[in-house]
C-alpha positions as CSV (number, residue, x, y, z in Angstrom):
1,M,0.1,0.2,0.1
2,S,1.3,3.5,-0.5
3,T,1.5,6.5,2.0
4,S,-1.0,8.0,-0.1
5,T,-3.7,5.2,-0.4
6,M,-3.1,4.7,3.3
7,A,-3.5,8.3,4.4
8,A,-7.1,8.4,2.4
9,G,-8.1,5.0,4.4
10,I,-8.2,6.5,7.3
11,T,-10.8,8.6,9.1
12,C,-9.0,10.2,11.5
13,F,-6.4,12.5,11.4
14,S,-3.4,11.1,10.4
15,S,0.3,13.0,8.7
16,S,3.9,11.4,8.7
17,F,4.3,15.3,10.0
18,I,3.1,14.4,13.0
19,G,4.6,11.3,13.6
20,Q,7.7,13.0,13.1
21,S,7.3,16.1,14.8
22,K,9.5,16.4,17.7
23,L,6.8,19.1,19.4
24,K,5.5,18.9,22.5
25,S,1.4,18.8,22.4
26,T,-0.1,21.2,24.5
27,S,-3.8,22.0,26.4
28,S,-4.8,23.1,22.6
29,Q,-3.9,20.8,20.3
30,P,-5.8,17.8,19.5
31,R,-4.4,14.5,21.7
32,G,-4.9,11.1,19.9
33,I,-3.0,7.8,19.8
34,A,0.3,7.5,17.1
35,I,0.7,4.0,15.7
36,R,4.5,3.4,13.9
37,S,3.5,1.1,10.4
38,E,7.1,-0.6,11.0
39,K,7.2,-1.0,7.4
40,H,6.5,2.6,5.8
41,G,8.2,4.0,8.8
42,L,4.8,5.8,9.0
43,V,3.0,7.3,12.0
44,C,-0.5,7.5,12.0
45,K,-2.0,9.5,14.8
46,C,-5.8,9.3,15.4
47,V,-7.2,13.1,17.1
48,A,-10.4,13.9,19.0
49,T,-11.5,17.5,17.5
50,E,-13.6,19.7,18.5
51,T,-17.1,20.2,17.0
52,S,-20.0,21.7,17.2
53,P,-23.1,20.4,19.7
54,V,-25.4,18.5,17.1
55,E,-29.2,19.1,18.4
56,Q,-30.6,15.5,18.9
57,T,-34.0,14.9,18.3
58,I,-35.8,12.0,20.2
59,Y,-37.2,9.6,18.6
60,R,-41.5,9.5,18.8
61,T,-43.4,6.6,17.5
62,K,-46.7,7.7,15.4
63,V,-48.6,5.4,18.4
64,S,-51.2,7.9,20.3
65,R,-51.0,7.5,24.3
66,N,-54.3,5.7,25.4
67,E,-55.9,8.6,26.4
68,N,-57.7,7.2,29.8
69,M,-54.3,7.1,31.3
70,G,-53.7,10.2,30.9
71,K,-57.0,10.8,33.3
72,L,-55.4,9.0,36.6
73,Q,-54.3,11.2,38.9
74,A,-50.2,11.1,39.8
75,G,-49.3,7.7,40.8
76,Y,-51.2,5.0,42.3
77,L,-52.1,5.1,46.0
78,F,-49.4,2.9,47.7
79,P,-45.9,3.8,45.2
80,E,-47.0,7.0,45.8
81,I,-46.6,6.4,49.5
82,A,-43.6,4.2,48.8
83,R,-42.2,7.3,47.0
84,R,-42.4,9.4,50.0
85,R,-41.1,6.3,52.3
86,A,-37.4,6.9,50.2
87,A,-37.4,11.1,50.7
88,H,-37.5,10.6,54.1
89,L,-35.3,7.8,54.8
90,L,-32.8,10.0,52.3
91,R,-33.3,13.2,54.7
92,Y,-33.4,11.0,57.8
93,P,-30.7,7.9,56.7
94,D,-30.3,6.9,60.6
95,A,-33.8,6.8,61.2
96,Q,-35.8,3.7,62.5
97,V,-39.1,3.3,59.7
98,I,-42.1,1.3,60.7
99,S,-44.0,0.8,57.8
100,L,-47.5,0.7,58.8
101,G,-48.6,2.1,55.2
102,I,-49.3,-0.9,52.5
103,G,-51.0,-3.9,54.1
104,D,-48.3,-6.3,53.4
105,T,-47.8,-8.6,55.5
106,T,-44.9,-9.6,57.7
107,E,-45.2,-12.6,59.7
108,P,-43.4,-15.7,58.2
109,I,-45.6,-18.3,56.1
110,P,-46.6,-21.9,58.4
111,E,-43.9,-24.2,57.8
112,V,-46.7,-26.6,56.9
113,I,-47.5,-24.6,53.7
114,T,-44.3,-24.2,53.0
115,A,-43.1,-27.9,53.1
116,A,-45.7,-28.7,50.5
117,M,-44.2,-26.3,48.6
118,V,-41.1,-27.4,48.7
119,E,-42.2,-30.7,48.0
120,R,-44.1,-29.8,44.4
121,S,-41.2,-27.9,43.7
122,R,-38.8,-31.1,44.1
123,A,-41.0,-33.1,42.4
124,L,-40.7,-30.4,39.0
125,S,-37.4,-31.5,38.5
126,T,-38.4,-35.7,38.3
127,I,-40.5,-37.3,35.1
128,E,-42.6,-38.5,37.1
129,G,-43.3,-35.2,38.5
130,Y,-42.8,-32.4,36.3
131,S,-46.1,-30.5,34.8
132,G,-46.0,-27.3,32.6
133,Y,-49.3,-26.0,31.7
134,G,-52.0,-26.0,33.8
135,A,-56.0,-25.7,33.6
136,E,-56.3,-22.2,32.9
137,Q,-58.6,-22.1,35.5
138,G,-57.0,-23.9,38.2
139,E,-56.3,-27.4,39.2
140,K,-58.8,-29.2,40.0
141,Q,-58.3,-30.7,43.4
142,L,-57.6,-26.7,44.6
143,R,-60.4,-25.9,42.7
144,A,-62.7,-27.8,44.9
145,A,-61.4,-27.8,48.6
146,I,-61.8,-23.7,48.0
147,A,-65.7,-24.8,47.2
148,S,-66.0,-26.9,49.8
149,T,-63.8,-25.0,52.3
150,F,-65.4,-21.5,52.1
151,Y,-68.8,-22.2,49.8
152,G,-70.5,-25.3,51.8
153,N,-73.5,-25.4,51.1
154,L,-73.9,-21.7,49.5
155,G,-74.7,-23.4,45.8
156,I,-71.2,-23.2,44.6
157,D,-68.9,-25.7,43.3
158,E,-65.9,-26.2,41.5
159,G,-67.2,-25.3,38.7
160,D,-67.7,-22.1,39.4
161,I,-63.8,-21.5,41.0
162,F,-61.5,-19.7,38.7
163,V,-58.2,-19.9,40.4
164,S,-55.6,-17.0,39.7
165,D,-52.7,-14.9,40.9
166,G,-54.5,-13.1,43.1
167,A,-57.9,-10.7,43.4
168,K,-56.2,-7.5,42.5
169,C,-54.9,-9.4,39.1
170,D,-58.8,-10.8,38.8
171,I,-60.5,-7.4,39.5
172,S,-58.9,-6.1,36.1
173,R,-59.8,-8.9,34.3
174,L,-63.4,-8.5,35.8
175,Q,-63.0,-5.1,34.0
176,M,-61.8,-6.2,30.9
177,L,-64.9,-9.1,31.0
178,F,-67.4,-5.9,31.6
179,G,-65.5,-3.7,28.8
180,S,-65.7,0.2,28.5
181,E,-69.4,1.0,27.9
182,V,-70.6,-0.3,31.7
183,T,-71.5,1.9,34.5
184,M,-69.9,1.4,37.9
185,A,-70.2,2.2,41.5
186,V,-67.9,2.1,44.1
187,Q,-67.8,2.0,48.1
188,D,-66.5,5.6,49.3
189,P,-63.8,5.0,50.8
190,S,-62.4,2.1,48.9
191,Y,-59.7,-0.3,47.5
192,P,-58.1,2.2,45.1
193,A,-57.8,-0.4,42.3
194,Y,-61.6,-0.8,41.3
195,V,-61.4,3.2,40.6
196,D,-58.3,3.4,38.9
197,S,-59.2,0.7,36.0
198,S,-62.6,1.8,35.6
199,V,-61.0,4.8,34.5
200,I,-58.4,3.0,32.4
201,M,-60.9,0.9,30.6
202,G,-62.3,4.3,29.4
203,Q,-65.4,3.8,31.8
204,T,-65.6,7.2,33.4
205,G,-65.2,10.9,32.7
206,L,-62.2,13.6,33.7
207,F,-61.3,13.8,37.1
208,Q,-63.4,16.6,38.9
209,K,-60.8,18.7,41.6
210,D,-63.6,20.4,42.6
211,V,-65.2,17.5,44.4
212,Q,-62.1,15.0,44.3
213,K,-64.4,12.2,41.7
214,F,-64.3,11.0,38.6
215,G,-66.7,11.6,36.4
216,K,-69.8,8.7,35.6
217,I,-68.9,6.7,38.4
218,E,-70.9,6.3,41.4
219,Y,-69.4,7.1,44.7
220,M,-71.0,5.5,47.3
221,R,-70.4,7.7,50.4
222,C,-69.7,5.4,53.8
223,T,-69.0,7.0,57.1
224,P,-69.1,7.3,60.7
225,E,-72.7,8.8,60.3
226,N,-74.0,5.5,58.0
227,G,-72.2,2.9,59.9
228,F,-69.9,3.1,56.5
229,F,-72.8,1.5,54.4
230,P,-74.3,3.2,51.8
231,D,-77.9,4.6,51.8
232,L,-79.0,2.6,48.5
233,S,-82.0,4.8,47.9
234,S,-80.0,7.7,47.0
235,V,-77.7,5.4,44.9
236,G,-77.7,5.7,41.3
237,R,-78.5,2.5,38.8
238,T,-75.4,1.4,37.9
239,D,-74.0,-1.6,35.9
240,V,-71.5,-2.9,38.4
241,I,-70.9,-2.3,42.1
242,F,-68.1,-3.0,43.6
243,F,-68.2,-3.8,47.2
244,C,-65.1,-5.0,49.6
245,S,-66.4,-6.1,53.3
246,P,-64.4,-6.7,55.0
247,N,-64.0,-2.9,53.6
248,N,-60.4,-1.8,53.1
249,P,-60.0,0.7,54.2
250,T,-62.0,1.3,57.0
251,G,-62.5,-2.3,58.5
252,A,-66.3,-2.0,58.5
253,T,-67.6,-5.4,57.9
254,A,-71.8,-5.1,56.4
255,T,-73.6,-7.1,58.3
256,R,-76.3,-9.4,57.5
257,E,-79.2,-7.1,56.7
258,Q,-77.1,-4.8,54.8
259,L,-75.9,-7.2,52.0
260,T,-79.7,-8.4,51.9
261,R,-80.2,-5.2,50.9
262,L,-77.5,-4.9,48.8
263,V,-78.1,-7.8,47.3
264,K,-82.5,-6.8,46.4
265,F,-80.9,-3.0,45.2
266,A,-78.8,-5.1,42.5
267,K,-81.5,-7.2,41.4
268,E,-83.6,-4.2,41.4
269,N,-81.4,-2.4,39.0
270,G,-80.3,-5.4,36.8
271,S,-76.7,-4.5,38.7
272,I,-74.1,-7.1,39.2
273,I,-71.8,-7.0,42.4
274,V,-68.4,-7.5,42.8
275,F,-68.0,-8.6,45.9
276,D,-64.6,-8.7,47.3
277,S,-63.7,-10.9,50.6
278,A,-60.4,-10.4,50.5
279,Y,-60.7,-10.3,54.6
280,A,-63.4,-12.6,55.4
281,M,-61.1,-14.5,57.6
282,Y,-60.5,-11.4,60.0
283,I,-64.6,-11.6,60.5
284,S,-65.1,-13.2,64.8
285,D,-68.5,-12.5,64.5
286,D,-71.6,-13.4,63.0
287,S,-71.5,-11.3,60.2
288,P,-71.2,-13.1,56.3
289,R,-68.3,-13.9,55.3
290,S,-69.4,-14.4,51.7
291,I,-71.8,-12.7,49.4
292,F,-73.1,-15.6,48.7
293,E,-74.6,-16.4,52.2
294,I,-77.3,-13.8,51.0
295,P,-80.2,-16.0,49.2
296,G,-80.3,-15.1,45.8
297,A,-76.9,-13.4,45.9
298,N,-75.6,-16.9,42.8
299,E,-78.0,-14.6,40.6
300,V,-76.5,-10.7,41.0
301,A,-72.8,-11.8,42.8
302,I,-69.4,-12.3,41.5
303,E,-67.1,-12.4,44.6
304,T,-63.4,-12.7,44.2
305,S,-60.5,-13.5,47.3
306,S,-56.9,-14.2,48.4
307,F,-54.9,-15.6,49.9
308,S,-52.2,-13.1,50.6
309,K,-54.1,-11.7,53.8
310,Y,-54.8,-15.4,55.4
311,A,-51.3,-17.4,54.6
312,G,-48.7,-13.8,54.0
313,F,-48.9,-15.2,49.9
314,T,-48.6,-11.6,49.1
315,G,-45.2,-12.4,47.3
316,V,-46.2,-15.8,46.6
317,R,-49.3,-14.6,45.1
318,L,-52.1,-17.0,44.8
319,G,-56.2,-16.3,45.0
320,W,-59.6,-17.0,43.5
321,T,-62.7,-15.6,41.3
322,V,-66.4,-16.9,41.9
323,V,-69.1,-17.0,39.0
324,P,-71.5,-18.9,39.9
325,K,-73.8,-20.9,36.9
326,E,-76.6,-18.3,37.6
327,L,-74.8,-15.2,36.7
328,L,-76.7,-14.4,33.4
329,F,-76.0,-11.2,31.0
330,S,-79.1,-9.1,30.4
331,D,-79.0,-11.4,26.9
332,G,-78.8,-14.4,29.0
333,F,-75.5,-15.9,27.5
334,P,-73.4,-16.9,30.9
335,V,-71.6,-14.9,32.3
336,A,-69.2,-17.0,33.7
337,K,-68.2,-18.6,30.2
338,D,-67.1,-15.2,29.1
339,F,-64.9,-14.6,31.9
340,N,-63.3,-17.8,31.1
341,R,-62.5,-17.0,27.4
342,I,-61.0,-13.9,29.1
343,V,-58.9,-16.0,31.7
344,C,-58.0,-18.8,28.9
345,T,-57.2,-15.5,26.8
346,C,-54.8,-13.6,29.1
347,F,-53.6,-16.2,31.4
348,N,-52.0,-19.9,32.0
349,S,-53.0,-20.5,35.3
350,A,-51.1,-20.2,38.6
351,S,-47.7,-21.4,39.7
352,N,-48.2,-25.3,39.8
353,I,-46.1,-24.4,43.1
354,A,-48.6,-21.7,44.4
355,Q,-51.2,-23.5,43.9
356,A,-49.8,-26.8,46.3
357,G,-49.2,-24.4,48.7
358,G,-52.8,-22.5,48.5
359,L,-53.9,-27.1,49.0
360,A,-52.2,-26.9,52.0
361,C,-53.8,-24.0,53.4
362,L,-56.9,-25.8,53.3
363,S,-55.7,-28.7,54.8
364,T,-56.7,-29.2,58.8
365,E,-53.3,-28.3,59.3
366,G,-53.1,-24.8,57.4
367,L,-56.2,-23.4,58.2
368,K,-55.4,-23.9,62.0
369,A,-52.3,-22.1,60.5
370,M,-53.5,-19.4,59.2
371,R,-56.1,-18.5,62.0
372,Q,-52.9,-18.5,64.4
373,T,-51.3,-15.7,62.0
374,I,-54.5,-14.2,61.5
375,G,-55.0,-13.9,65.2
376,F,-51.1,-12.8,65.8
377,Y,-52.4,-9.8,63.3
378,K,-55.7,-9.0,64.9
379,E,-53.7,-8.3,68.4
380,N,-51.8,-6.3,66.7
381,T,-54.7,-4.5,65.7
382,D,-56.3,-4.1,69.3
383,I,-53.0,-2.6,70.3
384,I,-53.0,0.1,67.7
385,V,-56.9,0.9,68.4
386,N,-56.2,0.8,72.3
387,T,-53.4,2.9,71.6
388,F,-55.6,6.2,69.9
389,K,-58.5,5.7,71.7
390,S,-56.3,6.6,75.1
391,L,-55.3,9.5,73.1
392,G,-58.7,10.4,72.4
393,F,-59.6,9.9,69.1
394,N,-62.0,8.4,67.4
395,V,-61.3,4.9,65.9
396,Y,-63.3,2.6,63.9
397,G,-62.7,-0.9,62.2
398,G,-60.0,-2.9,64.0
399,K,-62.5,-6.1,64.7
400,N,-63.2,-8.3,61.9
401,A,-59.8,-6.8,59.9
402,P,-56.2,-6.0,59.9
403,Y,-56.7,-2.1,59.3
404,V,-56.9,0.6,61.8
405,W,-59.7,4.0,60.5
406,V,-58.9,7.0,63.1
407,H,-60.3,10.4,62.3
408,F,-58.3,13.6,62.3
409,P,-61.5,16.2,62.2
410,G,-60.9,19.0,60.2
411,R,-57.5,17.9,58.6
412,S,-56.2,17.5,55.5
413,S,-55.0,13.0,55.5
414,W,-51.8,14.1,53.4
415,D,-51.1,16.5,56.5
416,V,-51.6,14.0,58.9
417,F,-49.7,11.4,57.0
418,A,-46.6,14.0,56.4
419,E,-47.0,14.9,60.3
420,I,-46.9,11.4,61.4
421,L,-43.9,10.5,59.1
422,E,-42.1,13.4,59.8
423,K,-41.9,13.7,63.9
424,T,-42.4,9.3,64.5
425,H,-40.9,8.1,61.6
426,V,-43.9,5.8,60.9
427,V,-45.7,5.1,57.8
428,T,-49.2,5.6,57.5
429,T,-51.8,5.9,54.7
430,P,-54.1,8.6,54.6
431,G,-57.6,8.7,53.9
432,S,-58.0,10.3,51.3
433,G,-56.4,7.6,49.1
434,F,-59.1,5.8,49.3
435,G,-61.6,8.3,48.2
436,P,-63.1,11.9,49.3
437,A,-65.0,10.4,51.8
438,G,-61.8,9.3,53.8
439,E,-60.8,13.3,53.7
440,G,-59.8,13.2,57.9
441,F,-59.0,9.7,58.0
442,V,-55.7,7.6,58.4
443,R,-55.5,3.6,57.5
444,V,-53.1,2.1,59.9
445,S,-51.8,-1.2,58.6
446,A,-51.7,-3.8,61.9
447,F,-49.3,-6.2,59.6
448,A,-46.3,-5.7,61.0
449,H,-43.8,-7.4,63.5
450,R,-44.8,-6.5,67.0
451,E,-42.0,-5.2,68.7
452,N,-43.2,-2.4,65.5
453,I,-46.3,-2.2,66.8
454,L,-45.1,-1.6,70.6
455,E,-42.6,0.8,69.6
456,A,-45.1,2.9,66.7
457,S,-47.3,2.9,70.3
458,Q,-45.1,4.5,71.9
459,R,-44.5,6.9,69.0
460,F,-47.7,7.7,68.2
461,K,-48.3,8.4,72.5
462,Q,-45.7,10.6,72.7
463,L,-46.9,12.8,69.4
464,Y,-50.4,13.1,70.2
465,K,-50.4,12.9,74.4
C-alpha cells in the first residue's frame, strides 16, 4: 500500500509530519494515539477534534397514548407512599422507619404450607412429578377445596371457581370482561384498584378536582354517620357495583341485613355486584363471610378473594374468583363463559407451586396455621386501637379486619400522614387516597412485627399525648 493510499483510507487525522514531529502537545492541541507502521515508517495519529454540538431529536412513534391513562391522578396510591418513604429515608438515613402503611404481611408463611410448596418444587425435577402448563381455571383439587372450605352449602361448586394469581389481578380481568361501556359504583372510601381500573378501561369521565371524583362513577359514601354502609336510596343505578367487606380501608363489615339490602338493590336494578372478600377470615362475629350467604346472590354477584392476607401469600400470589353459573348477562349468556374466555386468553394459570401451597392452606393443619397467623395480626390491631382510643381519637375498624381507621377532624389526610412520618418515622396511609370520603382519616395497618407495633404505639403516644 502506498503512503497516499494509506492516508486516504484512514478517517481520522494522519500525517507523517505529526509522527516525526518533536513538538510537545499542548492543551490546545488535539490529543490522540500514535501508531507506527514498521514497514512504511509512517505514523498515523488518531485525534479527537472539537465539533459544534449537534441538536438531538428524540424519536417518537406514531402510536397515540391511551387517553384514559392521562385521566389518572398522580401515581397509584401505594407506590406514591413508597416514594415518600424513600425520600424520608434520604433525609433521615439513620431513622428506624416503621411501615404501617401498605397492607403487606410480615410474618413467615407457616411451615406446613411451605413444606408442600417445597415438595411440589422438588417433584418438578423428576419425570414423574414434572408438569408444564396447567388448566387456566386452576387445578381441580384446589378448586374443589376452595368450594368446600369457603362455600359449602352455598350452591357454589368447583366449576364456579377460577384460581388466579391474586384478587387484584382478577379485578382488572373482570374490568376487561365488562368492557368500556358499563357504568360502575364503588364504596367511598374503597380500595383504589376499583376506580383506577375503571378509569383505564374508559368507563369514566374526567377527574373533577372540586369534588375529588371521576365523572360517571357513582360514589357510595360510607362514613361513621351511616355506619359505613351507603344509603342505597340515594345511589343511582349502575351496571357494576364494587363492594368490599370487611372493607379496605375502614375495616367496617357489612351485616347480613345490609348485604340482603344490597342484593335486593342489585336485583331491582339489574346490576352485578363484584364482592371483594379478601379479609373474610378476619371476621370474628356473625357477619357474612361471603356474599353467597345471602339468598339470591348467585344471580347477581361475583366474588373475588385471596390467600394473601391469610397465609402471607402477598409474594407467592394466589387467589380466586367465583362466577356462579346462574349469573347471566342481559341477553341470557352466562357470565362465567365469557370470564372463562378472558382467563384462557390472558392467563396461563397460577403457578403450580403456589397452588400446592394453596391446597396445603386448606388442609386441617393449614387452616389452623392460617387462623393463628390471623390471630397474631388481630392482636396487633387491638394494640393500635387501644393506643389511639387512649389518646382521645375516634377509631373505627379493627374488629374484623387488619386495618384501623383513625379520624383527625378538620385536617388533611396527607398533612397528617406527613406529620406522623416526619415526627415519628412511622408510615401510615392517608384516607383521602381511598376516595373523597376518606379525607380527615388515616389508615393504620396491623401488618407488622409485634415489636414494631409496640414501638409505633409509643411514638404515637409521644406525638399526640
